[in-house]
LOZAGU-636452 format. One record per residue (C-alpha): residue in one letter; x, y, z; residue number from 1. Coordinates in Angstrom, 3 decimals, always signed. Layout:
% residues N
{rest A; x X; y Y; z Z; nr NUM}
...
% end
This chain:
% residues 397
{rest X; x -80.451; y -81.332; z -143.667; nr 1}
{rest X; x -78.644; y -84.588; z -144.305; nr 2}
{rest X; x -77.904; y -83.558; z -147.903; nr 3}
{rest X; x -76.266; y -80.325; z -146.748; nr 4}
{rest X; x -74.368; y -82.125; z -144.001; nr 5}
{rest X; x -72.993; y -84.682; z -146.459; nr 6}
{rest X; x -72.533; y -82.334; z -149.425; nr 7}
{rest X; x -68.751; y -82.829; z -149.608; nr 8}
{rest X; x -69.018; y -86.589; z -149.134; nr 9}
{rest X; x -71.624; y -86.828; z -151.901; nr 10}
{rest X; x -69.574; y -84.560; z -154.173; nr 11}
{rest X; x -66.531; y -86.766; z -153.732; nr 12}
{rest X; x -68.572; y -89.886; z -154.441; nr 13}
{rest X; x -69.984; y -88.333; z -157.608; nr 14}
{rest X; x -66.556; y -87.261; z -158.886; nr 15}
{rest X; x -65.012; y -90.643; z -158.086; nr 16}
{rest X; x -67.874; y -92.334; z -159.941; nr 17}
{rest X; x -66.853; y -90.479; z -163.119; nr 18}
{rest X; x -63.434; y -92.175; z -163.097; nr 19}
{rest X; x -62.831; y -95.613; z -164.651; nr 20}
{rest X; x -63.465; y -98.518; z -162.281; nr 21}
{rest X; x -59.790; y -99.419; z -161.983; nr 22}
{rest X; x -58.757; y -95.863; z -161.076; nr 23}
{rest X; x -61.439; y -94.972; z -158.542; nr 24}
{rest X; x -59.272; y -95.663; z -155.487; nr 25}
{rest X; x -56.548; y -93.428; z -156.924; nr 26}
{rest X; x -59.101; y -90.767; z -157.849; nr 27}
{rest X; x -60.471; y -90.778; z -154.277; nr 28}
{rest X; x -56.984; y -90.237; z -152.865; nr 29}
{rest X; x -56.247; y -87.436; z -155.307; nr 30}
{rest X; x -59.525; y -85.692; z -154.480; nr 31}
{rest X; x -58.862; y -85.898; z -150.722; nr 32}
{rest X; x -55.325; y -84.560; z -151.108; nr 33}
{rest X; x -56.437; y -81.767; z -153.437; nr 34}
{rest X; x -59.297; y -80.817; z -151.126; nr 35}
{rest X; x -57.110; y -80.676; z -148.011; nr 36}
{rest X; x -54.436; y -78.637; z -149.788; nr 37}
{rest X; x -56.987; y -76.231; z -151.247; nr 38}
{rest X; x -58.840; y -75.675; z -147.968; nr 39}
{rest X; x -55.850; y -75.262; z -145.680; nr 40}
{rest X; x -53.793; y -73.435; z -148.283; nr 41}
{rest X; x -56.619; y -70.902; z -148.448; nr 42}
{rest X; x -56.784; y -70.842; z -144.651; nr 43}
{rest X; x -53.073; y -70.014; z -144.566; nr 44}
{rest X; x -53.506; y -67.062; z -146.919; nr 45}
{rest X; x -56.626; y -65.778; z -145.153; nr 46}
{rest X; x -55.175; y -66.218; z -141.657; nr 47}
{rest X; x -51.995; y -64.297; z -142.443; nr 48}
{rest X; x -53.840; y -61.225; z -143.678; nr 49}
{rest X; x -56.501; y -61.334; z -140.963; nr 50}
{rest X; x -53.866; y -61.793; z -138.283; nr 51}
{rest X; x -51.903; y -58.796; z -139.517; nr 52}
{rest X; x -55.060; y -56.704; z -139.584; nr 53}
{rest X; x -56.075; y -57.801; z -136.083; nr 54}
{rest X; x -52.611; y -57.107; z -134.683; nr 55}
{rest X; x -52.658; y -53.712; z -136.365; nr 56}
{rest X; x -55.897; y -52.839; z -134.601; nr 57}
{rest X; x -54.589; y -54.093; z -131.267; nr 58}
{rest X; x -51.377; y -52.066; z -131.635; nr 59}
{rest X; x -53.097; y -48.912; z -132.949; nr 60}
{rest X; x -51.599; y -49.041; z -136.439; nr 61}
{rest X; x -52.696; y -49.973; z -139.948; nr 62}
{rest X; x -52.645; y -53.509; z -141.195; nr 63}
{rest X; x -52.321; y -54.477; z -144.881; nr 64}
{rest X; x -54.516; y -52.103; z -146.882; nr 65}
{rest X; x -52.741; y -51.420; z -150.180; nr 66}
{rest X; x -52.913; y -54.598; z -152.289; nr 67}
{rest X; x -56.432; y -55.401; z -153.428; nr 68}
{rest X; x -59.700; y -54.395; z -151.744; nr 69}
{rest X; x -59.029; y -53.885; z -148.034; nr 70}
{rest X; x -55.594; y -55.452; z -148.520; nr 71}
{rest X; x -57.030; y -58.938; z -149.118; nr 72}
{rest X; x -54.558; y -59.651; z -151.948; nr 73}
{rest X; x -51.577; y -59.164; z -149.639; nr 74}
{rest X; x -50.919; y -62.951; z -149.323; nr 75}
{rest X; x -50.760; y -63.179; z -153.129; nr 76}
{rest X; x -48.264; y -60.303; z -153.244; nr 77}
{rest X; x -46.178; y -61.983; z -150.530; nr 78}
{rest X; x -46.188; y -65.272; z -152.457; nr 79}
{rest X; x -45.028; y -63.556; z -155.665; nr 80}
{rest X; x -42.309; y -61.724; z -153.740; nr 81}
{rest X; x -41.011; y -64.955; z -152.198; nr 82}
{rest X; x -41.079; y -66.779; z -155.533; nr 83}
{rest X; x -39.003; y -64.182; z -157.373; nr 84}
{rest X; x -36.500; y -63.539; z -154.586; nr 85}
{rest X; x -33.061; y -65.051; z -155.053; nr 86}
{rest X; x -32.420; y -68.348; z -153.281; nr 87}
{rest X; x -29.102; y -67.714; z -151.530; nr 88}
{rest X; x -27.313; y -70.780; z -150.160; nr 89}
{rest X; x -24.061; y -70.389; z -148.157; nr 90}
{rest X; x -20.986; y -71.700; z -149.937; nr 91}
{rest X; x -20.069; y -74.083; z -147.104; nr 92}
{rest X; x -23.634; y -75.305; z -146.469; nr 93}
{rest X; x -24.777; y -78.882; z -147.014; nr 94}
{rest X; x -26.937; y -78.115; z -150.029; nr 95}
{rest X; x -28.962; y -81.332; z -149.987; nr 96}
{rest X; x -29.943; y -81.100; z -146.306; nr 97}
{rest X; x -30.431; y -77.336; z -146.646; nr 98}
{rest X; x -32.940; y -77.991; z -149.426; nr 99}
{rest X; x -34.725; y -80.858; z -147.663; nr 100}
{rest X; x -35.254; y -79.131; z -144.287; nr 101}
{rest X; x -38.299; y -76.997; z -145.252; nr 102}
{rest X; x -39.823; y -79.964; z -147.077; nr 103}
{rest X; x -39.401; y -82.227; z -144.033; nr 104}
{rest X; x -41.204; y -79.588; z -141.975; nr 105}
{rest X; x -44.067; y -79.027; z -144.425; nr 106}
{rest X; x -44.861; y -82.338; z -146.117; nr 107}
{rest X; x -45.649; y -84.529; z -143.040; nr 108}
{rest X; x -48.146; y -81.985; z -141.737; nr 109}
{rest X; x -50.422; y -82.622; z -144.710; nr 110}
{rest X; x -50.633; y -86.239; z -143.500; nr 111}
{rest X; x -51.852; y -85.065; z -140.092; nr 112}
{rest X; x -54.873; y -83.373; z -141.692; nr 113}
{rest X; x -56.007; y -86.719; z -143.082; nr 114}
{rest X; x -56.539; y -88.011; z -139.520; nr 115}
{rest X; x -58.872; y -85.235; z -138.343; nr 116}
{rest X; x -62.667; y -85.735; z -138.447; nr 117}
{rest X; x -63.879; y -82.484; z -140.024; nr 118}
{rest X; x -67.500; y -83.577; z -139.951; nr 119}
{rest X; x -69.780; y -86.591; z -139.958; nr 120}
{rest X; x -68.225; y -89.200; z -142.307; nr 121}
{rest X; x -65.508; y -86.681; z -143.221; nr 122}
{rest X; x -62.368; y -88.417; z -141.941; nr 123}
{rest X; x -59.931; y -89.257; z -144.724; nr 124}
{rest X; x -58.100; y -91.955; z -142.731; nr 125}
{rest X; x -59.800; y -93.326; z -139.614; nr 126}
{rest X; x -57.081; y -95.162; z -137.697; nr 127}
{rest X; x -57.578; y -96.981; z -134.409; nr 128}
{rest X; x -54.404; y -95.283; z -133.115; nr 129}
{rest X; x -55.088; y -91.904; z -134.697; nr 130}
{rest X; x -53.849; y -89.887; z -131.697; nr 131}
{rest X; x -50.517; y -91.720; z -131.629; nr 132}
{rest X; x -50.040; y -91.372; z -135.378; nr 133}
{rest X; x -50.805; y -87.642; z -135.169; nr 134}
{rest X; x -48.070; y -87.041; z -132.594; nr 135}
{rest X; x -45.654; y -89.329; z -134.465; nr 136}
{rest X; x -46.129; y -87.191; z -137.581; nr 137}
{rest X; x -45.640; y -84.016; z -135.568; nr 138}
{rest X; x -42.263; y -85.202; z -134.295; nr 139}
{rest X; x -40.799; y -84.532; z -137.756; nr 140}
{rest X; x -40.734; y -80.817; z -136.971; nr 141}
{rest X; x -37.822; y -81.221; z -134.523; nr 142}
{rest X; x -35.849; y -83.069; z -137.179; nr 143}
{rest X; x -36.534; y -80.345; z -139.750; nr 144}
{rest X; x -35.393; y -77.588; z -137.384; nr 145}
{rest X; x -32.171; y -79.442; z -136.613; nr 146}
{rest X; x -31.551; y -80.059; z -140.319; nr 147}
{rest X; x -32.008; y -76.347; z -141.049; nr 148}
{rest X; x -29.617; y -75.214; z -138.326; nr 149}
{rest X; x -26.925; y -77.828; z -138.934; nr 150}
{rest X; x -26.920; y -77.670; z -142.730; nr 151}
{rest X; x -26.440; y -73.872; z -142.759; nr 152}
{rest X; x -22.891; y -74.226; z -141.342; nr 153}
{rest X; x -23.518; y -71.090; z -139.330; nr 154}
{rest X; x -22.995; y -70.972; z -135.569; nr 155}
{rest X; x -25.955; y -68.610; z -135.105; nr 156}
{rest X; x -28.233; y -70.942; z -137.042; nr 157}
{rest X; x -27.014; y -73.973; z -135.098; nr 158}
{rest X; x -27.468; y -72.283; z -131.721; nr 159}
{rest X; x -30.900; y -71.068; z -132.811; nr 160}
{rest X; x -31.829; y -74.623; z -133.829; nr 161}
{rest X; x -30.720; y -76.003; z -130.462; nr 162}
{rest X; x -32.740; y -73.322; z -128.701; nr 163}
{rest X; x -35.813; y -74.171; z -130.766; nr 164}
{rest X; x -35.432; y -77.930; z -130.234; nr 165}
{rest X; x -35.049; y -77.446; z -126.472; nr 166}
{rest X; x -38.336; y -75.552; z -126.449; nr 167}
{rest X; x -40.182; y -77.978; z -128.706; nr 168}
{rest X; x -39.130; y -81.060; z -126.741; nr 169}
{rest X; x -39.904; y -79.381; z -123.414; nr 170}
{rest X; x -43.442; y -78.489; z -124.457; nr 171}
{rest X; x -44.134; y -81.729; z -126.286; nr 172}
{rest X; x -44.221; y -83.517; z -122.918; nr 173}
{rest X; x -47.118; y -81.509; z -121.413; nr 174}
{rest X; x -48.823; y -81.510; z -124.821; nr 175}
{rest X; x -48.987; y -85.296; z -124.827; nr 176}
{rest X; x -49.796; y -85.548; z -121.104; nr 177}
{rest X; x -52.763; y -83.192; z -121.554; nr 178}
{rest X; x -54.278; y -85.664; z -124.029; nr 179}
{rest X; x -53.958; y -88.694; z -121.726; nr 180}
{rest X; x -57.182; y -87.973; z -119.718; nr 181}
{rest X; x -59.185; y -87.728; z -122.945; nr 182}
{rest X; x -57.887; y -91.082; z -124.133; nr 183}
{rest X; x -58.476; y -92.636; z -120.687; nr 184}
{rest X; x -62.113; y -91.630; z -120.431; nr 185}
{rest X; x -62.954; y -92.248; z -124.093; nr 186}
{rest X; x -61.293; y -95.664; z -123.940; nr 187}
{rest X; x -59.943; y -95.258; z -127.467; nr 188}
{rest X; x -57.149; y -93.708; z -129.498; nr 189}
{rest X; x -59.337; y -93.211; z -132.553; nr 190}
{rest X; x -60.281; y -89.579; z -133.137; nr 191}
{rest X; x -63.675; y -90.620; z -134.496; nr 192}
{rest X; x -64.449; y -92.578; z -131.323; nr 193}
{rest X; x -63.292; y -89.679; z -129.136; nr 194}
{rest X; x -65.787; y -87.408; z -130.913; nr 195}
{rest X; x -68.552; y -89.998; z -130.498; nr 196}
{rest X; x -67.734; y -90.254; z -126.768; nr 197}
{rest X; x -68.628; y -86.542; z -126.455; nr 198}
{rest X; x -72.021; y -86.936; z -128.161; nr 199}
{rest X; x -75.276; y -86.286; z -126.365; nr 200}
{rest X; x -76.492; y -83.659; z -123.903; nr 201}
{rest X; x -76.779; y -83.664; z -120.129; nr 202}
{rest X; x -80.062; y -82.327; z -118.714; nr 203}
{rest X; x -81.293; y -82.124; z -122.304; nr 204}
{rest X; x -79.237; y -79.066; z -123.283; nr 205}
{rest X; x -75.674; y -79.228; z -121.845; nr 206}
{rest X; x -73.202; y -80.815; z -124.296; nr 207}
{rest X; x -71.011; y -83.611; z -122.985; nr 208}
{rest X; x -67.818; y -82.036; z -124.284; nr 209}
{rest X; x -64.632; y -82.775; z -122.396; nr 210}
{rest X; x -63.972; y -79.072; z -121.849; nr 211}
{rest X; x -67.077; y -78.900; z -119.622; nr 212}
{rest X; x -65.361; y -81.007; z -116.941; nr 213}
{rest X; x -62.694; y -79.791; z -114.504; nr 214}
{rest X; x -60.006; y -82.034; z -115.977; nr 215}
{rest X; x -61.080; y -81.143; z -119.530; nr 216}
{rest X; x -60.971; y -77.406; z -118.864; nr 217}
{rest X; x -57.470; y -77.671; z -117.414; nr 218}
{rest X; x -56.441; y -80.084; z -120.153; nr 219}
{rest X; x -57.531; y -77.658; z -122.875; nr 220}
{rest X; x -55.554; y -74.853; z -121.225; nr 221}
{rest X; x -52.471; y -77.057; z -120.998; nr 222}
{rest X; x -52.942; y -78.230; z -124.579; nr 223}
{rest X; x -53.310; y -74.732; z -126.046; nr 224}
{rest X; x -50.337; y -73.407; z -124.059; nr 225}
{rest X; x -48.086; y -76.239; z -125.187; nr 226}
{rest X; x -49.420; y -75.959; z -128.745; nr 227}
{rest X; x -48.496; y -72.264; z -128.799; nr 228}
{rest X; x -44.923; y -73.146; z -127.846; nr 229}
{rest X; x -44.781; y -76.037; z -130.321; nr 230}
{rest X; x -45.840; y -73.659; z -133.091; nr 231}
{rest X; x -43.181; y -71.076; z -132.123; nr 232}
{rest X; x -45.822; y -68.396; z -131.625; nr 233}
{rest X; x -45.718; y -65.475; z -129.218; nr 234}
{rest X; x -44.953; y -65.445; z -126.330; nr 235}
{rest X; x -42.844; y -68.510; z -127.158; nr 236}
{rest X; x -41.342; y -67.209; z -130.413; nr 237}
{rest X; x -37.787; y -66.594; z -129.220; nr 238}
{rest X; x -36.341; y -69.161; z -131.714; nr 239}
{rest X; x -37.328; y -66.713; z -134.472; nr 240}
{rest X; x -36.802; y -63.449; z -132.590; nr 241}
{rest X; x -35.181; y -61.428; z -135.378; nr 242}
{rest X; x -34.511; y -58.486; z -133.067; nr 243}
{rest X; x -32.495; y -60.664; z -130.669; nr 244}
{rest X; x -30.943; y -63.611; z -132.528; nr 245}
{rest X; x -31.102; y -62.777; z -136.263; nr 246}
{rest X; x -33.944; y -65.224; z -137.022; nr 247}
{rest X; x -32.358; y -68.285; z -135.381; nr 248}
{rest X; x -32.291; y -71.405; z -137.529; nr 249}
{rest X; x -33.801; y -69.434; z -140.456; nr 250}
{rest X; x -30.818; y -67.083; z -140.721; nr 251}
{rest X; x -29.378; y -68.616; z -143.900; nr 252}
{rest X; x -32.700; y -69.148; z -145.676; nr 253}
{rest X; x -34.226; y -66.873; z -148.286; nr 254}
{rest X; x -36.816; y -66.881; z -151.025; nr 255}
{rest X; x -39.404; y -69.609; z -151.251; nr 256}
{rest X; x -37.615; y -71.962; z -148.843; nr 257}
{rest X; x -37.888; y -69.250; z -146.212; nr 258}
{rest X; x -41.619; y -69.003; z -146.926; nr 259}
{rest X; x -42.016; y -72.779; z -146.623; nr 260}
{rest X; x -40.940; y -72.636; z -142.998; nr 261}
{rest X; x -43.697; y -70.176; z -142.193; nr 262}
{rest X; x -46.173; y -72.210; z -144.228; nr 263}
{rest X; x -45.176; y -75.283; z -142.205; nr 264}
{rest X; x -45.608; y -73.463; z -138.917; nr 265}
{rest X; x -49.070; y -72.207; z -139.829; nr 266}
{rest X; x -50.116; y -75.627; z -141.125; nr 267}
{rest X; x -48.870; y -77.184; z -137.895; nr 268}
{rest X; x -50.912; y -74.639; z -135.956; nr 269}
{rest X; x -53.997; y -75.500; z -138.047; nr 270}
{rest X; x -53.487; y -79.229; z -137.454; nr 271}
{rest X; x -53.034; y -78.918; z -133.706; nr 272}
{rest X; x -56.015; y -76.539; z -133.479; nr 273}
{rest X; x -58.136; y -79.112; z -135.282; nr 274}
{rest X; x -56.918; y -81.728; z -132.807; nr 275}
{rest X; x -57.909; y -79.474; z -129.877; nr 276}
{rest X; x -61.404; y -79.113; z -131.345; nr 277}
{rest X; x -61.643; y -82.889; z -131.706; nr 278}
{rest X; x -60.348; y -83.792; z -128.248; nr 279}
{rest X; x -61.920; y -81.137; z -126.030; nr 280}
{rest X; x -64.681; y -79.260; z -127.896; nr 281}
{rest X; x -66.761; y -82.150; z -129.162; nr 282}
{rest X; x -65.393; y -82.147; z -132.701; nr 283}
{rest X; x -68.234; y -81.580; z -135.133; nr 284}
{rest X; x -70.978; y -81.940; z -132.468; nr 285}
{rest X; x -73.435; y -79.043; z -132.141; nr 286}
{rest X; x -73.325; y -77.046; z -128.863; nr 287}
{rest X; x -77.115; y -77.219; z -128.372; nr 288}
{rest X; x -79.557; y -79.930; z -129.476; nr 289}
{rest X; x -81.821; y -77.494; z -131.355; nr 290}
{rest X; x -78.837; y -76.363; z -133.444; nr 291}
{rest X; x -78.009; y -79.857; z -134.690; nr 292}
{rest X; x -79.768; y -79.107; z -137.991; nr 293}
{rest X; x -76.718; y -77.083; z -139.093; nr 294}
{rest X; x -74.059; y -79.101; z -140.941; nr 295}
{rest X; x -71.472; y -80.899; z -138.802; nr 296}
{rest X; x -68.594; y -79.402; z -140.805; nr 297}
{rest X; x -69.951; y -75.920; z -140.046; nr 298}
{rest X; x -69.578; y -76.485; z -136.298; nr 299}
{rest X; x -66.063; y -77.822; z -136.708; nr 300}
{rest X; x -65.089; y -74.786; z -138.802; nr 301}
{rest X; x -66.670; y -72.372; z -136.290; nr 302}
{rest X; x -64.817; y -73.906; z -133.337; nr 303}
{rest X; x -61.619; y -73.949; z -135.381; nr 304}
{rest X; x -61.986; y -70.234; z -136.202; nr 305}
{rest X; x -62.681; y -69.393; z -132.549; nr 306}
{rest X; x -59.466; y -71.080; z -131.380; nr 307}
{rest X; x -57.475; y -69.390; z -134.141; nr 308}
{rest X; x -58.820; y -66.047; z -132.906; nr 309}
{rest X; x -57.519; y -66.934; z -129.437; nr 310}
{rest X; x -54.040; y -67.618; z -130.835; nr 311}
{rest X; x -54.050; y -64.261; z -132.652; nr 312}
{rest X; x -55.234; y -62.446; z -129.514; nr 313}
{rest X; x -52.479; y -64.052; z -127.410; nr 314}
{rest X; x -49.846; y -63.043; z -129.950; nr 315}
{rest X; x -50.906; y -59.414; z -129.767; nr 316}
{rest X; x -51.380; y -59.301; z -125.991; nr 317}
{rest X; x -48.392; y -61.060; z -124.412; nr 318}
{rest X; x -44.691; y -60.152; z -124.536; nr 319}
{rest X; x -41.928; y -62.571; z -125.488; nr 320}
{rest X; x -40.435; y -64.724; z -122.729; nr 321}
{rest X; x -36.804; y -65.491; z -121.999; nr 322}
{rest X; x -35.517; y -68.998; z -122.671; nr 323}
{rest X; x -35.059; y -69.876; z -118.984; nr 324}
{rest X; x -38.563; y -68.628; z -118.184; nr 325}
{rest X; x -40.083; y -70.793; z -120.893; nr 326}
{rest X; x -38.266; y -73.955; z -119.858; nr 327}
{rest X; x -39.046; y -73.423; z -116.170; nr 328}
{rest X; x -42.693; y -72.837; z -117.030; nr 329}
{rest X; x -42.858; y -76.156; z -118.871; nr 330}
{rest X; x -40.968; y -78.461; z -116.510; nr 331}
{rest X; x -41.922; y -76.848; z -113.191; nr 332}
{rest X; x -45.542; y -75.910; z -113.912; nr 333}
{rest X; x -47.137; y -77.518; z -116.960; nr 334}
{rest X; x -45.754; y -81.037; z -116.548; nr 335}
{rest X; x -46.654; y -81.433; z -112.829; nr 336}
{rest X; x -50.070; y -79.881; z -113.412; nr 337}
{rest X; x -50.687; y -82.261; z -116.331; nr 338}
{rest X; x -49.826; y -85.250; z -114.117; nr 339}
{rest X; x -52.200; y -84.036; z -111.391; nr 340}
{rest X; x -54.863; y -83.511; z -114.062; nr 341}
{rest X; x -54.553; y -87.173; z -115.043; nr 342}
{rest X; x -55.236; y -88.096; z -111.403; nr 343}
{rest X; x -58.238; y -85.751; z -111.324; nr 344}
{rest X; x -59.642; y -87.358; z -114.492; nr 345}
{rest X; x -59.244; y -90.837; z -113.013; nr 346}
{rest X; x -61.055; y -89.807; z -109.820; nr 347}
{rest X; x -63.764; y -88.107; z -111.907; nr 348}
{rest X; x -64.407; y -91.424; z -113.619; nr 349}
{rest X; x -64.116; y -93.690; z -110.569; nr 350}
{rest X; x -65.973; y -91.501; z -108.072; nr 351}
{rest X; x -69.278; y -92.357; z -109.728; nr 352}
{rest X; x -68.808; y -95.975; z -108.617; nr 353}
{rest X; x -67.607; y -95.276; z -105.068; nr 354}
{rest X; x -70.533; y -93.423; z -103.573; nr 355}
{rest X; x -73.954; y -92.335; z -104.860; nr 356}
{rest X; x -73.212; y -88.844; z -103.551; nr 357}
{rest X; x -70.408; y -88.459; z -106.087; nr 358}
{rest X; x -72.677; y -89.499; z -108.950; nr 359}
{rest X; x -73.972; y -85.936; z -109.087; nr 360}
{rest X; x -72.078; y -83.678; z -111.474; nr 361}
{rest X; x -71.761; y -80.911; z -108.867; nr 362}
{rest X; x -70.065; y -83.185; z -106.316; nr 363}
{rest X; x -67.673; y -84.507; z -108.929; nr 364}
{rest X; x -66.845; y -80.943; z -109.971; nr 365}
{rest X; x -65.994; y -80.072; z -106.368; nr 366}
{rest X; x -63.804; y -83.166; z -106.097; nr 367}
{rest X; x -61.940; y -82.286; z -109.290; nr 368}
{rest X; x -61.436; y -78.656; z -108.265; nr 369}
{rest X; x -60.263; y -79.732; z -104.812; nr 370}
{rest X; x -57.439; y -81.649; z -106.487; nr 371}
{rest X; x -56.529; y -79.251; z -109.297; nr 372}
{rest X; x -56.909; y -75.768; z -107.806; nr 373}
{rest X; x -54.508; y -76.127; z -104.815; nr 374}
{rest X; x -51.940; y -77.700; z -107.123; nr 375}
{rest X; x -52.319; y -74.828; z -109.569; nr 376}
{rest X; x -51.806; y -72.235; z -106.829; nr 377}
{rest X; x -48.827; y -74.051; z -105.291; nr 378}
{rest X; x -47.066; y -74.579; z -108.626; nr 379}
{rest X; x -47.741; y -70.959; z -109.592; nr 380}
{rest X; x -46.109; y -69.727; z -106.411; nr 381}
{rest X; x -43.149; y -72.042; z -107.042; nr 382}
{rest X; x -42.494; y -70.757; z -110.554; nr 383}
{rest X; x -43.367; y -67.127; z -109.785; nr 384}
{rest X; x -42.934; y -66.403; z -106.054; nr 385}
{rest X; x -45.360; y -63.994; z -104.438; nr 386}
{rest X; x -42.552; y -61.938; z -102.908; nr 387}
{rest X; x -39.868; y -61.256; z -105.504; nr 388}
{rest X; x -36.619; y -59.835; z -104.097; nr 389}
{rest X; x -35.568; y -56.404; z -105.289; nr 390}
{rest X; x -33.018; y -56.568; z -108.086; nr 391}
{rest X; x -29.625; y -55.044; z -107.479; nr 392}
{rest X; x -27.858; y -53.585; z -110.475; nr 393}
{rest X; x -24.124; y -53.049; z -110.711; nr 394}
{rest X; x -22.658; y -50.682; z -113.259; nr 395}
{rest X; x -19.199; y -50.720; z -114.849; nr 396}
{rest X; x -17.032; y -47.914; z -113.610; nr 397}
% end
């Protein structure tokens, strides 16, 4: 069991041992980088085709089914198409910034993967402030979007970039606030330590994952909602709504640079999904004690795939929102609810010390729900009133 669990760690050690003594540190870095790029590059190709097939089934139409068996070679055909398409750059554009924008979006995300614990002893870089570094790396996406819109010297691209940045900044606040309870109760910013804090089983079979607490359940919902908006996915994909605003900040991009933006968005979605697994779903911990014999990286991959399926389902099920609806939803609903959730997490932790009655999990659940549920209902009625006035339409005569 241990050999299968540590198969990738042992393989890396064996390959590094083949290198000369003076180059082993460099060889280890190269192997980690190559492994991350191979795994998540393959995930990008597989996710795109599976997502298109799933959306086709949900919308009663065919997905990709022409290139290769069952259409599985469609990502390869798309890559060849993007590589051979002409790279058109506007005459008045800032060519240097126009070229750098997709790279600024894509390259930093590969660094974020190095912080995630994919399994036992499978963290490339274990930093004490891993959560902070992860969000610091993610902030490069706003800069890349602004660079793309400004460098195009196109008013539609610039307005689209401003629209996208407004959304990304608005949803970055609840995204970070949803992580605060996890950091508070784990007492650490290291992703490895956060996973270890969720180890063990209550009553011998119930995992101690953060999602199985009232504040963790709400925190995961807040995190996934904000992550969807940060990744510009439906129903928060107005910055790239081709049918409304001619692709927004991507208007003046073509060829492989255009493809890099979508690669960056999918990689960012993979990274933030891996962070959700780490923070709320126990990371690589098994859901039941008698299933712990399966490799730790298998459980991480299974949880990762389950969350990706949720993102695909949401894209096919929900319609696109207006800009004002999205911003109101963030500032008037998600942010206040995230602040109340921090209070609920603090009371969950402190109530055990106040009274022996609250030491029981059921009593603490009732306390958490008594704080969160009324707030959820009240904020929901504020953003979306129960009684909506009838719209009055006026027509030009």
